[in-house]
N, C-alpha and C positions, 0 to 999 in steps of 0.2 A: 148814701152814697151807696149807690149799688156793689152787688156781691159780684169781683170775675166771673166769669161761664170756669167751670168747673177740665181740664184739660179731657179728653176721648181718652177712654180707656187701648191700654194698648194689648197690642195681642201676638205681635213677634218682635222679638227684641234681638239681634246680635250685636254683639257685644266682643269689637275687638280680634276679630278670628285671623288665622292667620289658615293659610292652603297650601301644601306642597305636594308636589304629584312627584312621581317615583324617585321618591324620597329624597330627592335634592330638588326642583325646579319650587322659588320661591312665587307662587303665584298673586294669592292675597295678601296684602301686608297688614292688617290689623284693622278690618273693616268694621264699621260697629252702623246700623240704624234700625231703626222702630220705624211699625208701622201698627197706627194704628184699629180696633176693631170699626167694620164700616168705613174702612176710607181706602182709596186707590195712592199709592204708591208706586211713582216712576223711578228706575234705576238707569240713568242715562251712560253713556259714550260709546265713542267708539268700538270696532272692531279692535277686540284683544286686551279689552280694559282692564276683563274681569266680572263680566257679566255675569253671564251661563254659569259660573265656576259660584261662585253667590248663590246663584236660586240653587246648585248641586248642592253643595253645602249646607244647604239648610233645611232640603228633601234627602239629603245622605242619600245621594244619588252617587256619589264621588268616587264610589271604591271598587265600582267596575271600570274607573279607568284609573286606577292607580293612585289616587287623589286624597288627600285623608287631613281632618279639619287637624292642626296640632294645634294650636294655640285658641282661647277666644272660649264663650258659651251661645250657642244657643237655645232660646226661649221664647215656646211660643202658652200662650194659655197661662203664663206663672208657672211652667212645669221647663225645668230644659229635656232638649228633645233630642241632641246632639247624637247618640248612640242606641237613638230606634234605631229599625230598620225601617224601608220605605211605606211595606204597608201597612204596617204599623202606625206611621205617622197621619198615610190616609186616616186611618180610622179614627182614629185624633182632629181630621178635620182639614190637614194643608196636602194638597197635591199640585205638583207640574205637570203645564202644558209646556212639553219640550219643544228648543226651536227645529224648521222642520215637520213639526204637524206628528211624524211616526205613526199615518193610520194603518192601520194593517191592510193587507193592499187587498185580499187575498179573501178579505169577510167584505161583507156587502155593510151600508151606512149605518143600519139600524143593530147588525150584531156587535159593530163597532160599538156605539154608542151602549149597546148590555154591557158590554167591559167595561165601562166603567162603575156599574154596579157591586163587581164579585166581592168583595167584601161586604157587603153589606148584608146584613140579618137579619130585616125586617118583611121579609114576606115580596112577594112578587104582586101585590096589588100596590105595596107603596111602591115597587123600581120601574112599576108600569105609571104610576102617574106622576113623575116623575118623567118619565120618558114623554107622554104628554107634554109638558111643561117646558122640557126644550124643543119639541116640534112646536112650540106658542115660540119662541127666542129665534128660532130656527125652523119658518116656516118650507123654506129650501130643499130643509135635510127630510122633511118628511117628502117632500113632492121626490125625492132620489132616496129614499131608505132601503128599496130595494135594488138599487145600481152595484156595485164593486167596490168598493172605496175608490181603490186603484186606479180606476177606470173616470174619478170625478176632478170639477176643475183644483185648484190650487185655493180661494175662498173655499171651494164647500166641503175641501178636508181640513182649513185650518177653522170651520165652526164645526167640526166635525172630532175634532182634536176638545177644542172648546164644552162640545155637548157633553163628551163619555168624562170630561173628570165633569162635568157637574152634577152626574149621576152618581159618586160620591157622594153625595150629597155632602158637599167642602163649606169650610166656616171659610178656607183663604184660598185662594188661588197662587202660583205661581206664572206667570206667564214668560215664556221665552220668546221675543221676533215676533209682535202675535201680525205687524204688517210684514214679511220678508215673503217677497219672489211676489207682491200683490200690486194689483191697478189702485191707485189713491181713490178711487167711488169703495173700492169693497175695505181698504184701511177704512175710512170714515162708516161702513157699515159694520163692522166686528167693534171696532173703538167703542161705536154707537149702542152697541147691545152689552159691553165690559158695562156702559153706566150705566146702563138698563138694570141687569143685574144687581151689581151694587148697589144703587136708590132701591128696589125692589123687595130685593131677594136677603140684599145687607152680607153680600157675598161679600171679604175684603181681599182685594190684588196689591200682589207687590210685581211691578212689572217691566222686563228690562227690553228695554228697546231704542235702538238708536237710530230713531225719527221722530228727534226730539220737539219739533215742533206738534206733529202730532202729541205726543204721550202729554207730552203740558201742559195744554188744553185741555184733554179730562181727566188727566191728574189732581191729586190734589196738593200733594209733597212729592218733591223731589232730590235724588245724590244724585251727581257726576263721579261716575269712576274714572281713575285713572293710571292708567299700569299697575291694577291690583289694590288704587287709595282710595279713599271716598275726599276729596277735592272742596268739594264745593255741597249745598245744602242749604235749601230753604223751600217755602212754597208755591207752587207753580207758577203765579204769576208774577213772581215777584222774581222767581228765575229767568222767566221770557221778557223779563221785561231789565234782564243783568246786562251790560254791556262787553262786560268778561265771556259768557254762552254765547249773544248774537253775534257776536264777533269769530266767533273760532266754530261754535258749531254750526248755526244758522248760513254763518260769509256775510253778515251783514254791521254796519257799521252805521255812525251820525255821516257818515260821509256816501254813503249807499255801500249798496253791493259790489263787495270784494271777489278778486278775481282768485283762484284754487292757489293759486299764485302766494297769490297774500297771505291767502290765510295759512298756508304752507308754513309761512316765516313767521307770522302772529305766534306759533308755539314757541319759538325761542321766548318768549317777551311775555307769557301771560304770568298776570302778577298774582295767580295763585302756586307760582312752581319757585318762584322768585324768591 
């Protein structure tokens, strides 16, 4: 009898965290998830479900918005990190690509990329090598390297934001809404690059995304958030085939595509909320 394959090593573990804003607004209500080393994990849900807050709780960016983790723990590579400042977490290998890209508009594309290496201490040669690597994955950025970032397209700015994160030599990237505001062809291109970075460079990803179909095609595992709680999780293929996910998040059922009105009314009878 063959031995079972060992479970992949857990890189990130979020244990039952609660997040409160302004000392009164409870946003996350006991969220738990894991991300294996070398994996792509999707965090799914509608607008306001708590996806961005979850990422910021992991990357320790809540304090700038008067938010704090009041319960639970965040463990990265076996070490609790919820009390580290964001720069220290970047040095440990975790970096977040914010929703809306947030490039430095007055800087050139290349200057933006180089800001991602500010925590590094391994010399100009290593930084130059990684800049060349970024240009290999994003040849469009090489063409636009001298352009002011504020005058580039939304797709180019998303590439710039991901490339800037790569310049920190991350082990894990927290990627928030990479498809937002992009044409479908560009979304496919961005997710294809994410897949290549995962498979060829070994970068692990936790990506928050409203586009459930695309996210689950590229991810290995997924968690669905609603109102600050994890209501469902599973491997990506099984979630794509789950009738509840199909009906509510994709607008499909065994009877075919449903109208928006039907999908809205379905919210009242979802099995996981009963």
